[in-house]
N, C-alpha and C positions, 0 to 999 in steps of 0.2 A: 492152485485154483485156476480153473479155466473159465474165465468170464466170456460170455457170448458177445459182449459189446454190441448189443442191439437196441436201437431206440424203438420202443414198442408203442405204437400209436394206432388208433383204430381206423386205419386206412382200409378201404374196401377194394382197392385195386393194387396190383403189383406194378412195378415200373415199366414192364414191357408195353403196356398200353398208354402209360402216362408220359412217356418221353418222346412224344412226337407222332405216334401212330394213331390214326383215327380208328376207333373201334366200331365205327359205322361203315367200315370198308366194304365195298361191294364188288371187289375184285378188279377195280379200275386201276389200282396201283400195280404196275407191271413188275414182273420179276426182273432181276438185274442180269443183263447179258454182259458177261465179263470179258470184253475185248480190250478195254484200255485201263482196267484196274488190275490190282494184284491177281495174278492167275498163274500160279506155279504148280505144275502137275508132274510128279515123278512117281508113277505107280499106275496100277491098273484102274482105269476109270470105272470099270464095272464094279469095283469094290464099293464105290461111293454113290453111284447112280441110283436114283429112286427116291422114295419117300421114307423119311426117317422120323421116328417119334420117340419122345422120352417124357418122363414125368419130372417136373421141377418142383421142389419143395421150398417155398419162400419163407422168410421170417414169419413166425406166428403159426407155421404149419400149413398154410394154404397151399394146396397142390394144383399145379397147372400143367396141361399138356403142351409141349413144345414140338413143332413140326418143321423139318427142313426138307425142301423139295429141290433135288439136284438132277439136272439133265444136261446132255450134250447135244450140240448141233452138228450137222454134217461137216462144217468147216473146222470142227474141233473146239469151238468156243463153248463156254459153259453158261447155262442158265441156273440161277439159284434164288430161292426165296424162302421166307420164314413165315409160319402161321402160329398164332396163339388161339386155337379154337375155343378154349374156355372163356376167352375174352371177346370173341367175335371178331378177331383181327386176322386178316389174311393178306398175302401178297407183299409182305414187308421185304424190300430189296436186300439181298445179301451182296454187298459191294465187293467183297474179296473172298477168293477161295484158294487155299494152298493145300496140296496133298502130296506128301513126300515120305517115302519109306514107312507108310502106314500111319503117318501123323496128319490129321485133318485140322485145318484152321479155317474158320468162317468168320468174316467180319461184317457186322451189321451196324454201320456207322450212324444211320438215322436214329437209332435208339441207344447209341453208345454201348453196344453189346458185342460180345464175341464168344465163339465156342472153340475150344481146343480139345481134341480127343484122339485116341489111338484105335485104329481098326483092329479088332480081334478076330483072326481067321477062324479060331476054333468054334466060336459061337455066333459069328457074323454080327457082332455088335460094335458100336463105337463108344468107348468109355472115356469120359472127360469131364470138363467143367464149363458151365455157362458163367461168363463174367459180365457184369453190368454195373455202371455207376459205382465202381469201387468194391463191389461185393462179388464173391465167387460161390457157386452152388454146384454140387455134383450133378451130373446129367449123363445118363446112359441111353444111347439111341439104338432103336431096333428098327429094321426095315419092315415096312407094312405095305400091303397092297392098297389099302384104303384106310383113311383115318376113321375110326368108329364114330358114328354119330351118337351123341348123348340123347337119350330118350327123355324128353321133357314133356310129359303128358299135358301139363297145364298151359303150355304155349298155345295161344289161339291160332286157329287155321282160317285163312281167308276162303270164301268171302265172309266178312264180318256182318253181323246184323245191326250195324250202325255205320255212321259216316266217319271216314278218317281223312284228315286234311293236314298237309304239310304247311307250316306257318313260319314266318320270320318277322321279328319285331326288334326294336332298338332301345338299348339303354343309352340315351343320348348323353347323359351326364358322364358316363364312363367311356363313351365311344365304342360300345360293344354291340354287335348284332347277335341275336340269340335265335337259334333255329330249333323247332320242335314239332311235335305232332299233337293235333287237337282232335279228340274223338267226341262225336256228338250223337246222342240217341236219335233214333229215327221217329220217335213220337213227337208230338207238338211241343215246342218250347214256349217261353224261354226256360232254360234248364238251370238247376244248381250246378256249380262247377268246382273242381279242385285243381290246384297246381301241385304236381309231385316234385319234391325237392330232394336231390340226391345226397348221398353220404360223402365223406371225405375222400380225397383223391380225385383225379380227373375222371369224371363219369360221363357216359353218353346218356341219352334220353331214356334208355331202357335199364339203366344202372346195371349193365352186364357184369357178371362176376361168376367165375367158376362154372361157366357153361349155362348159367341161369340168366334170365331177363326178368327180374322181379317187378320192375315198373311196367313192363308190357303186360304181365299177368294181372297186376293190380288195376291197370287202366282198363283192360278188357272186362274184368269183373264189375267194376264200378259203372262203366258205360252201359253194360247190360242191365244195370239196376236203375238206369235213367239219369245218371250223373255225368255231365261233360267232364273230360279230363284233359289237361294240358301237361305234357311231359317234355322236357327241354334238355338239349345238350349243354353241358358245362362250357364255360369259356375255353376257346381254343381246341375244341374237339368236335368231331362230326361237322355240322353246318354252322357252328357258332364261332365267332371271332374273339380276339382278346388274348391277353397274356395270363394264363392260369397261374404260373409260378410266382407272380408278383401280387396276387390277389389274396385278400383275407376273407374270413367268414362274413364280415360286415359288407365287403364288396359283393359277395354272392347274395346277401340280403337285398342289396340294391337291384340286382338282376331279377329277383323274385317280385319286388315291388313293381318293376316294369311289366312283368307278366300279369299282375293284378290289373294294372291300368289297361293292358291290352284286352283282357277278357271283359272288362267293363264296357268296352266299345264294340263288342260283338253283339249283334241283335239277338243271336240265339241264346245268350247267357243272361240270367237274372242277376243284375249287379248287386242285389241285396243278399245273394246266397253264394258268394265266392269264398271257398275255404282253402286251406293248405294242408298237405300231408308231407311231413319231413321224416326221412329215415336217417338215423345216426347223426352226422353233422347237420343234416336237413332238419332234425328235431331241435337243433340249436338255433337254426336260422328262422324257423316258423314263428317262434315267439317274438323275435326281433321285428319281423315284418308286421305281425299283428299289433304290436305296440305303436309302430309308425303309421299304420294305415287303418283308419276306421272302417274301410271297405272290406276288411277280412272278417267274415261272419263266424268262422270256427277254425280250429286247428287240431290236427292229429299228429301226435309225436310217437313215431315208431323207433324204439330204442333211442329216445332222445336223451340229451345230456342234462343232468341236474346239478352237477358239480364242476369244478374247474378242470381244464384239460390236464393239468399237472396231477391232480388227484386221480383222474381216470387212468392216466398212464401208469401210475404205481399199481393201482388195482389190477389193471389189465395184464401188466407184466407178471405180477404175482400169480394170477389165475392161470395164464397160459403156460408159464414155466412149470407150475405144479402139475398141470395136465400133461406136460411133456415128461414129468418125472425128474425134474431138476431138483437137486438137493437144497436144503434150507440155507446153507452157507453161501452157495452161489447166488441164490435169489437175493439174499441180503446184500451181497457184494454188488450185484447189478443195480439194486435200488439206490445204494449209496453212490454209485457212479452216476446214475441218472440225476440224483439230487445235486451233485457237484456241477454237472453240466447245465442243469436247468437254472441253478443259481447264477451262473455266468450270463445266460440268456436274459434273465429277468433284471439283473443289476447293471449289466454293461450294455448301454444303448448304442454305443459306437460299434458298428459291425466289424471294422478292422481289428479293434482291440478285443472284441468278443471272440472272433475267429482265432486270434493268436492264443488266447487263454484256453480255448477248447482244444486246439491242436496239442498244446502242452499236456492237457489231461489225458487225451487219447493216446498220445505217444508213450506216456508213462504207463498207461494201462497195457498197451501192447508189449512194451518191454518186459512187463511182469507176467505175461501170459504165454506159456509154452506153446499153446496151440497156434498163436500168431507168429512166434519166432521163426517158424519154418517157412513162412511166406516171404516172397521177394520184397525188397524195400519199395519197389515201384508199386506193387499191389497194396502194401500197407499204407502208402501215401494216398493212393486212390480211395481206399476205405475211409481214411481220415477225412479227405476232401468231401466225400459224399455225406458223411455224418455231419460235418461242420456246415455244409451248405443247407442241409435239411434243418438243422437246429437254429440257424440264423435267418431263415426265410421269414418273410412278413407273416405268412400263415401260422408258422409255429410260434412266433412271438405272441401273436394274438391268442392262439389256442391255449397256450400254457396258463395265461393269466386271466382270461375272460371267465367271469363268474356269471352263470345264467340266472341265478336266483333273483337278483334285483329286477331283471327284465320280466321274469315269470310273475313276479308280484304285481306287475303293471298290466298283465294280460286280463282283460275283462270278458272276452268272448268265450264261448264254450270250448272246453279242451278235453280231448281223449288222449291219455298217455298210456302206452302199452310197452311192455318189455317181455322177452322170452326168459323163462326161468333158467335156461342153460346158456344165456348170453355171456360169453367170456370177454367180449370186447367193450361193451357198455354194461357193467354189472347191474342187474335189476334192483337189488336190495337198496344199495346206496343212492342210485339215481332216481328211482321212483319215489323213495322217501323224501329226497330233496325237492323234487317237483311238487309232490303233494303238499309239503310244508310251505313252499313258496306261494303256491296258488291259494292256499288257505289263509296265509298271512296277508295276502293282497286283497282278500275279500271276494275272490271269484265265487260266484254263486252256482256255476254249472260246470263241473269238471268230474271226470272219471279216471281213476288210476287203476290199472290192472296188470298183474304179472301172469303171463300165460304159461301154463305148465308144459314142460317137455319141448319148448321151442328155443332155437338158437338166435344168434344176432340177425340172421336173415329171415327169421320167423318160419324156419323149416322145422319139422318134427325131427329131433336129433337124439342120438344116444349120449354124446358127451358134450356137444357144443363147441368142440375144437374146430378151428377153421379148416383143417384138413378134411373134415367131413363134407364141407359145402358141396364140392363137385361130385361126391359119391352119392348124395341123396337125390333121388329122382324128383321129389317134391320141390317146387320153387317157393311157394308160400303156403302155409297151412290153411286149409279151407276154414278152419275155426277162426283164424286171425282175419281172413277176408270177410267172413260173416260178421264178426264183431265190428270191424271198420265200416262195412256197408250199412249195417243196421243202425249204428250210431249216427252216421251222416244222414241217413234217411229220416231218423227221428228229429234231427236238428235242421232239416230243410223242408219240412212239410208246410 
């Protein structure tokens, strides 16, 4: 049996952007000139000079383009940088380059990543692996004259018919500064307003993923409808400060509460008509904030969670593996592995003891998996370390056990909950049912629950809903989904 040993969580970003690179990069991050770092060249530099691009398939099937830019100076020194265009990240320094006998090694220390490949003279490609945080992914690079631009027709083009303002405010309790963009209609205020809340994983204010900027599109649509919109960088990314890796969903709820207070003090905003729109994990956060603050007038849950993270993880794993064509035996084995590891996380509160038990489970799993036996012991240890770190993080401990239903029962403001029919990350049937039942049980008098046909987790019109489709679909958000959200908010802010 070949177990994948993958912890399947509905993260909306891959680690390239979340391990220290700002996806708000504007090119100010200079490429690395390799004079005093590792720089071993024994081969024709013309082989590796230029722009190289390949497609990386991450866990869950999400595909991302990876680009390396390699050039030489007149003194023989080398400039190298890395881009992740589908995440809006560019100019990541490549701190070390080694090219010897056709073997290329690129070290990207800032995100704990590296590429090792072999130059193939016959087809002028570099075939190898991208390694990061203990995982390895096949990556074939091809030389390109220019990185093709993704055509995203829904992305708004300046000048906008509304006002756009960069803002910064502080969550004093957490000691975190939050940076974002506030868009204001040009008509006469005060306006109704919404705060957009990103999904899991470290996201920037546009919630960039797979070449899409869904929060930019949503913000543009709503502002044109007369609704002010605040979208904000998560802790530790873009213009925001703070340690994202040590924060939980509850901590992020505190950041949103601070945003509500900020909007209340803006003269352009009607303090009685401030709402929240949360996507994925943001749909978990919005009800928390609504219960804590009477100033929240309404909430919209886009692919919001109605059951525990542990329950979602099993459902998500099953759906995505089946979409990949994985056999039933392997799916059952992977679920059993997840259950063993989650039991440790839930029952062992001491991190040192939990880490030791998890390592034992993962080492035994690798020893029984022929696919893993061929890998070096160093790499196996790195894989284990990455999995253990993820499992014992404060976020994961909270995510697995938090049940949103008791909080949803306390939400008294109007609620719109929508999911895409083809969502494989937050399955609509189980989650919408749980949300509906909780709101009904709590006596909420004004809520709407809808499953939107043909849409995926990002609310794109999709064929399968598989994450690998995200970047291939031109549409960022279905116009039907935008209209439902816009009309519902308008009805509740008249």
